[in-house]
N, C-alpha and C positions, 0 to 999 in steps of 0.2 A: 534561375534558382539554383543556387545551392547551398543546400544543410547540412549544418552536423550537429547529430542528435546523440544527446548522450545517457547513458542507463550506466547506473551503480550495483545496484541494490534491488532484491525482490520486486519491491513496491514498481520501480521504475522498468524493468522486464515489461507485468503484466501493463503497462500505461502507453509503453513506443511500439510494442505489438497493433495493435490496431492506424495506430499514425503511420508507421510502416507499411502498410495493407493500402491507407487512404492513399499515398504516396505514388505508388505501383499501379494503382489504379489509373491516376490522374496521367502517368505516363503513356500506359497503353489508350491514355484516350487523349495522345500528342501533346499533353505540356511540356513545360520546359523546365521539367523542376529533376533535380539531383538528391541523393541523400549521402554521409557518409555515420556509419554509426561507430561510435568509439562508447567502448566499458573501459571502467576508469579501474573496474579491479575492487571495488569498494567490499563485494559477496562473490569469493572465489571459493569458496565451496560448493564440488560437483550439487550436491544436492540442492544451494541455494543459488545456484546461478546456473549451470550448463542444462541441468534439468526443463529449465526455464524456456530456453532457446530452445532448445529440442523440441516440445510440447506444444510453444507459442507458434510455430514455425516461422523464428526470427530469426534473419541470415546470419553466419557468422561475424562479429564485429570487424569493422576492418580495420580496426587499430583496438591492442587490449591493455592500457596503462598499467596492470597489473600493479596497482598501490598497496594492495592488501588494509592488514588491521594496524593497530596503533591509538596513540590519544589523538582525541576531538580534531587538536591543531595537528600532528604526526602526518592523522589522514587528511586534512583536509590543504595543506604544505605542500605534502607529497605527490595530489591532485592536481592542482596546480601548477607546479612545475612540472611536471608531464604532459599535461593540457597544453603549456604553453607551447611547449617544441611540436604537441601535433598537429596547432594553430599555424602555425610558422612553415611547417611545412607541408598543410594542407589547408589553404586557404578557402575562405565560401563565404558564404555572403549571412548567412545569420545563426543562430548557434541554440537548437532547442533545447531544453530540460525541463524535464516533469518532475511534481512533487516535492518533499523536504529533506531529503539526505543530504549529506555533506559533500556528496559529488555535484549535488544542485547548485547548491551557492558557490563552491571551489567552481568549477566551471564559468557560470555566469559572471562574477567578477573577471577572469581569465579573459574571457570574450568580451567584455566593456573595457579593459584597456589597449584589447588591440582595435577599438573603436569597430567592432563588428552589433549587428543587429541579435538583443538577445530575445528569444519567445520564450512563457514562462506556462505551461500547459500545468494547470489545477493553482491558478493565482490566488490570493486573498484568501486564504481560509486562516483563521487563526484560532487559537486556543484559549491565547491570552497567559497563557504560562511559562515565563519565559526558566523557567528555568528546564524547561525539555529543549533538548540542540535545536529538535526542528523546528521553534519557533521560532530563533534566530536565525536559522538557513531561512522560512519562510521573509522574514521581515528582511533581511539582506536583500536575496533574490529580487520580493519585489522593488523596493529602491530603487533598480538599476535596470528592469526589464522598461522592452522598449511595448511587446505583446503580452499582452495581459488573457490567458484564456481562462474562463472561469469554471465552476460546476453546479452554481447556486447563485441565484439574486444576490445573495446574504453577502456572500466573497468580493461581488461586483461592489456593494455597498461598501464593504470595508475597505475596496481603494480607494473608492471616493473620499472615504473619509479621510484616507492617508494623503489626500489630491492629485491623485493620475488622473488625467485628464479623460473622461467620458467616452473618447473617440479610440483610448487605444486599450481599452476595457470589453470584450466580448465573450459574451455567456453563450457557451456552447455544448454545454452537458458535460459528462462524467467517460469519461475514456474507459478507465478501469471496467465498466459497466457494457462497454463495447465489447470489450476483451471476453467476457461472461456470454455475451450474448453470441459472440461468433463461436465460443466450445461448448456454452451445452450439451450439444448433439453427443460431443465427445468425449465428456468426461466419463471414466473408469472407476470401479471397486477398486480399494488397495487389498496387497496380495493377504492384508491379516483379515478381509472381510470374514470369510467363514472360518477361519481360525477362533477368532474375538467372537464367533457366533452373531453378528451386525445384522440387526433390520433393519429396514427404513421406521424412526421414530421410539427406536428404544437406545438412544446412546443418545449422550453428552458430546458438544466437542471443546476442549480446551486451548485455548493459548493463552502464554503467557511470557513477556519479553523484557517487557520496561524495569532501570533497574531500581525502580520503585517498589517494585514487587517481588523481583527475583534477585537482588544482589544482598540480600538479607538472611542469612541460610536458617535461623527459629523463625522468623518473621514463613518465609516461604512455604516451610515444612506446614506452619500454623495453617496458612491461607492453603494448602494440596490436603490438608484432613479435615478441616470444615467443608470443602468441596466434595469429597468423600463421602464425607457425613449424608450433606445434602441433596446428593445424587439420588439418593433413595435404590428403586429397582432397577435405575437406570445404567448404562456402563458410560465412566467418562475416555475419551479417546484422546490424548495427549501429546498431539509430534511435540516433542524438546527439544527445545535450540543446544546447541553443545555446549555452550554458556552456561545456559541454565543448569545443565546434568552435569557438567564440573561443581559446580555448586552444590549440588547437593552430595555430588560425592557418592562415597558405598553405605549411606543413610540408610537403615532398613526403616522405611516410614510404614509400612505395616499397613496399606493402604488395600480396602474390601475391591473399590469399584475403577478406579481410575488406573488407564490401562496406559505404559509409556510407549512409545513408537517414535520413529525414526522421521526428521521433516518430511514433508509430503511433496509431490510436484504438483502442480498447480491444479493438473484434472484430477489428479486421486484427492487432492484435496477439496475441490468443488463439491467432488462428487458424497465426500463423507459432511461438509456443509449443507448442502439440499434435500440430505435424506434424515438427518441429524433432527433430534427434537428441539435442542436449544445449545447455545454457543453461549461460553464465558469468553470474553477477552479481553487484552489490551490493546488492543491490536485498533484505531482509526478504519484503515480500510476495507476490512473484516465487515465492522456495520454495514459499511454501503452495500458490500456482496450479499449481507441476509435481507436486507430491505427490501432490494430486489426477487430475493427467493421465500419472504415470505417467512424467515425464519429466526422465533425471538430472542434476541441478542443481549447480555447483560455484560457493559464494559465497565470493566474495573480500573476505572481513572476518578481523580476528582474534574477532568473536563475535557469536552473535548473540538476539535475545531471544523465537524460535521452534526452540527445540530441539526439540520437536516433528518437525518437518521432519526434521531428524537421526537424531533413533531410531524412529520409524515411517517417516517420507517417505526422500524421492528424495534428499533436501540432504545435499552433503558442503560441511564448512566447510573451507575451503583457507588462511585469511592475505590477507598482501598481499602477497607478493613472486610474482614470475611460476616463480621456482624448484618453489616447493610445487604450483602448478597443473600444473608438467607432469609432477611426480611424479604426485599424484593422478590425473591424466586418462590418465595413460599404464597405472596399473593399471584405471583403466576402460575402456581400449579389450583390453586384455588379460582381465581379468578377467566383463566386460561388466556390463550391470545389476547390480546388489544385489536384494534380495528387501526388498519395502517394503510399505508399504499405508497405508490413511485416517485419520486421529484419529477419537477419539472424537467424536461429534455435526457432523461434519463432514457432512451429510446436506442441507445446502440448506435447512433450517428455525429457522435460528437468530433470523434477523428474526420469524417468529412468534413465536415464542419470549420474545423481548426486548417487543413491543409488550401479549402476555398476563401481563407479570407486572407493567406498567407500571399496566394497567390495571383490576390488582389494588390499587395502592397507594393 
């Protein structure tokens, strides 16, 4: 079996790392399976791309399509044109895509038009929010996928509602958590740890990147000022995305607690999460990692495609207003951590299950 694995953005890199390890393990056991790794170039800044390959011991991609940024249509179209040539020059039996970024949808479409099988890792998750580009990517990808690998029973149920044959749906667990477990003993403090006098539990981690939170300068400033105030005696470590940094420009925000840092590599960032007091974010994936590490997470979105992080885990869905955050964070300060657990099959073995299943196809 020849598999082409597609990666385009940081969340993809975290998800493909354990899949590659699982394939190499099977190769060592004598299985007839090989892979070709294609990086679409969707994230191309070194801090957003190369560092993850190095830290997670992901082999150098066999091909980098170098598509880079652009509008949704420009980037998706560029990936499709380049990936079509890639598959023509390097035939395979199956294309494996992960997550919900533009690369996921674009490469799935190209593969199906070349009559290739498509496997989608993290299939079936839904936010119900059609204003999110990721939601459209998920729906389109799942509409043409052959093998669906899900992180939860709810994701599997979503696919059944869409009419997917239950024989093609495989609840395997969460590959992102595979990577976390495989690297927990390798995480280490960032260079600014001593300079900022950070200690376990004396800071909050903040990440913001969604357009609804960062694209309008004044609302972003109000959000940051509100977070700065509610932090109390805690520092707030904010690895700021270059795009968000550009929106703020040279504005003097007069913040007492928020400390801006460069985007972090995986090992540094997981160290920050694991040792934090709490996390405030608009990311979906981070709420999965905080759930496994038992860190309270406040998600600044109106919906989530990972409801299990709320019902079982540590995640609290806040909405996008600073008033909601102040109220819910205040309740947390008053009442302490709520009881939480780890979702079923988030045990570090999802990738091995995926490869076992594919070898039987």
